[in-house]
Wavefront OBJ file of the C-alpha trace (Angstrom):
o trace
v 0.000 0.000 0.000
v 1.268 3.455 -0.852
v 1.539 6.424 1.507
v 0.495 8.944 -1.166
v -2.087 11.487 -0.146
v -5.268 11.641 -2.211
v -4.190 14.984 -3.706
v -0.931 13.420 -4.899
v -2.642 10.804 -7.066
v -2.013 11.372 -10.738
v -5.328 9.906 -11.875
v -7.707 11.443 -9.343
v -10.445 12.014 -11.942
v -10.797 8.253 -12.481
v -11.631 7.445 -8.861
v -15.169 6.090 -8.423
v -17.542 8.884 -7.453
v -15.130 11.689 -8.359
v -17.544 13.425 -10.741
v -19.702 15.930 -8.836
v -23.463 16.067 -9.285
v -23.982 12.570 -10.618
v -21.118 10.389 -9.425
v -20.658 6.891 -10.811
v -19.322 4.224 -8.481
v -19.969 1.081 -10.523
v -19.183 0.195 -14.120
v -22.885 -0.191 -14.837
v -24.544 3.120 -13.950
v -27.889 1.344 -13.530
v -26.529 -0.094 -10.278
v -25.780 3.452 -9.058
v -29.320 4.499 -9.939
v -30.813 1.498 -8.140
v -28.785 2.273 -5.024
v -29.928 5.923 -5.177
v -33.537 4.805 -5.511
v -33.124 2.447 -2.557
v -31.647 5.219 -0.414
v -34.456 7.643 -1.334
v -37.184 5.077 -0.660
v -35.613 4.206 2.682
v -35.558 7.881 3.678
v -39.201 8.345 2.677
v -40.207 5.187 4.522
v -38.525 6.407 7.670
v -40.247 9.813 7.523
v -43.617 8.050 7.307
v -42.832 5.633 10.153
v -41.559 8.455 12.362
v -44.601 10.653 11.692
v -47.042 7.776 12.199
v -45.476 6.955 15.565
v -45.862 10.601 16.582
v -49.513 10.611 15.430
v -50.188 7.480 17.472
v -48.561 9.006 20.551
v -50.606 12.218 20.282
v -53.828 10.269 19.818
v -53.110 7.986 22.765
v -52.337 10.921 25.058
v -54.857 13.534 23.923
v -57.489 11.410 22.182
v -57.546 14.001 19.375
v -55.171 15.166 16.706
v -54.562 18.599 15.247
v -52.124 19.447 12.486
v -50.606 22.100 14.732
v -49.892 19.537 17.462
v -48.318 17.247 14.888
v -46.291 19.917 13.105
v -45.026 21.808 16.149
v -44.862 19.019 18.715
v -42.075 16.544 19.254
v -42.196 12.901 20.243
v -41.666 12.206 23.922
v -38.164 11.298 25.042
v -39.246 7.662 25.475
v -40.734 7.487 21.972
v -37.703 9.239 20.478
v -35.398 6.709 22.099
v -37.522 3.876 20.701
v -37.526 5.475 17.228
v -33.755 5.930 17.308
v -33.266 2.226 18.051
v -35.776 1.195 15.388
v -34.062 3.450 12.824
v -30.707 1.806 13.544
v -32.246 -1.642 13.059
v -33.865 -0.642 9.771
v -30.628 0.866 8.473
v -28.732 -2.268 9.391
v -31.376 -4.576 7.925
v -31.937 -2.737 4.636
v -28.617 -1.095 3.856
v -26.493 -3.815 5.395
v -27.552 -5.997 2.473
v -25.696 -3.650 0.134
v -22.515 -4.802 1.840
v -23.502 -8.349 2.804
v -20.491 -9.679 0.904
v -18.372 -7.852 3.487
v -20.500 -8.718 6.510
v -22.583 -5.521 6.375
v -25.581 -7.175 8.006
v -23.491 -8.053 11.065
v -21.585 -4.779 11.409
v -22.061 -2.914 14.643
v -23.401 0.641 14.673
v -21.204 3.113 12.819
v -21.021 6.886 13.035
v -23.033 7.239 9.806
v -26.030 5.754 11.575
l 1 2 3 4 5 6 7 8 9 10 11 12 13 14 15 16 17 18 19 20 21 22 23 24 25 26 27 28 29 30 31 32 33 34 35 36 37 38 39 40 41 42 43 44 45 46 47 48 49 50 51 52 53 54 55 56 57 58 59 60 61 62 63 64 65 66 67 68 69 70 71 72 73 74 75 76 77 78 79 80 81 82 83 84 85 86 87 88 89 90 91 92 93 94 95 96 97 98 99 100 101 102 103 104 105 106 107 108 109 110 111 112 113
């Protein structure tokens, strides 16, 4: 392995993902698009799950729901802790499969989570 810094590489432009705006990491750009779609769908799914949990909490506590309570309120500390743990499990379960060849499904929590 070489001790060269990234800036010292002669062929920096050929590194996967170098191109800004629409980086390509794999030879077949369809794979990049499928990974992007998967990431976007996962983010949307989480927003829905998070909001639904908050709706359920408001309804169970107040027996009524207003958009103001939903938009300006925050989940309780207990619910937020539960959501944080559930989010980590979903990330590991869904995105760990992208790296299953390298043990991604068994990897412990990383800073990106």
